N, C-alpha and C positions, 0 to 999 in steps of 0.2 A: 527333460521331458522325453520319455521313450515311447515311440509309437511303432507298432509293428505294421509297417506298410505292406509287408508281404501278405499278412492276413487280410488286410483291406483289399489288396489286389486279387487274391484267390476268392474272397467273398463276392466281389463284383463279377468275377469270371463265372462263378456258379449261378449268379442271378442272370447274367447276360445270356449264357448258353442254356438251351432247353432241348434236351434229348428225351423224348417220351417213347418208352417201350413198356406199355401197361402203366408204368409210373415214371415220374421224372427221375432220370438217373443222376442228375445234378440238381438236387433239391434246393429251392430258394431259401427255406428256413435255415439250412446249414450255412448258406452264403451270408445271410443276415447275422447269424451267430458269429461267423468269422469276423464280420465288420465290428460287431459289438466287442469281441475279445481283442481285436486289434487296437481299438481305441481305449479299452478299459485300462490299459497300462499307463495312461497319462495321469498327470497330477490332478488331484481333486480341485474343483473350483473352476475348471475351464468350461465356460458356458457352451461352446460349440461341441466339445467332447461329450458333455452331459446330454445335449440335445441329440447327438448321434446315438448315444447309448439308449436313450428313451425310444427314439424312432426305430432303431434296430430291434429292440426288445418287443415292441408292438408288432413289427413286421415279421418277426420270428413266428409269432402265434397266428397272425392274420394270413400269412402266406401258406399255411399248412395245406389248404385245399388245392393249391397249385401242384402239389406233389402227385396227386392222383388224377387231376383233370387238366388237360392242355389249356393254356391261356388263350389260344386262338379259336376255341369252340364258339360257335355262333356266327361264323363267317362262311360264305360259300366259296366256290372255286376262284373267283377273282378278288376275294377279300371283302366283298360287299356285306355289310352287316344285315343279316336276314330280319332280325327283329330286336328291339331293345329288350334285353332279358336281364335278370338279376346277375347272371354271370358277366355280362357286358359291363354293367354298372360296377360290379366288384372289381373287375380287372382295370377299369378306368380309374377307380379310386386308388387301387394298388399302384398304378403307374404314377399318379399324382403324388402319393406319399413317398414313393421311391425318388421322385424328382426333388422333393423337399429334402429327403435324406442326402442326396447328392449335393444339393445346395449347401447344406451344413458341412459336408465333407470338404467341399471346396473352400468354405470359410475357414475351416480348421487347417487345411493345407496352407492357405494364405498366411495364417498366424504363424505357422512353423517356418515357412520359407522367408518370411520377413526377418526372422531372427538370424538367418544365414547371411553370409556376405556374397552370395552367388546372385548377381544381378540378372543374369540370363535365366536362371530358374524362376526368379520372381516374375520377370516379364512373361515367361512361358506359362506359368501357372495363372497369371492374371488374364492373359489372352485366352487360354483354354477355358477358364471360368466364364468369361463373357460370351464366347462363341457357343459353348455347350449349353449354357442356360437359355440364351435367346432362341437358338434354333430348336432345342428340345421343348421349350414352352410353346413355340409356334406349332410344332408338330403334334404335341400332346393335345393341345386345345383344338387344333383343326380336325382331329379325329372325330370329334363330336358332330362335325358338319358333313362327314363323309356319307352318312346315310341319306343325305338329302340331294346327292348328285347322281348323275347317270352312271350306270355300271361301266361304260367305256371310260369315263373320266376317273372312276375309282381305280381302275387298273393303272392309268397314267399317274395318278396321285401316289399310289403305292410304289410304282417303279421309281418315282422321284424321292419319296420320303424314306423308304426303307433303307436304301444305301446311305443316305445322309445320317439316319439314326445309328446305323451300324458303325459308320465312320466316327461319329461323335463318341460312341461308347468305347471304341478302340483308342481314340485320342485320350480319353480319360484313363483307361487302363495303362496306356504307355506312360502317362504322367505318374500314376501310382507306382509303376515299376521303376521309373527313374528316381523317384523319391526313396524307394527301398534301397537302391544301389548307391545313393549319395553318401559320400564318405563322412560328412559331418553328422549324419543321422544314424550311423552305425552303432 
């Protein structure tokens, strides 16, 4: 089973980073395409790989609007959501579907590392999966309640959750990079 973890890594980098100068210079659809193509080389019949390919294909199309519109539109200076808009609903759904995609990528990673004899990598992957999914689920679903709290608390909430989210994304990217460099997967 050959998986191109380098493409997965760069795909998630493109999704993680958002640099807007009129358009997103690191477009999410290209990131989802890299994820699709990184998993596409696997053997047929792998359920998690098939799920990743389906979700990545859907996200390639669904994330096209993020190329021209910033995903943070609809927030004021402290990050308080000004009103529930279609864009807010769209970005929330996009975040949830991306979280589902990452869940299946972790499941796929666990399948692969179980075939290796590297106990440290198995333990690291399992712990990363548990920490990432629990904290990201809490953060993702708590965002829906942010609009109901005072603006002073919103700033504190964002100062607390944004660094955690960034740290979790970096932890996931480091795991993908480590898998790319693992000698048994070359």
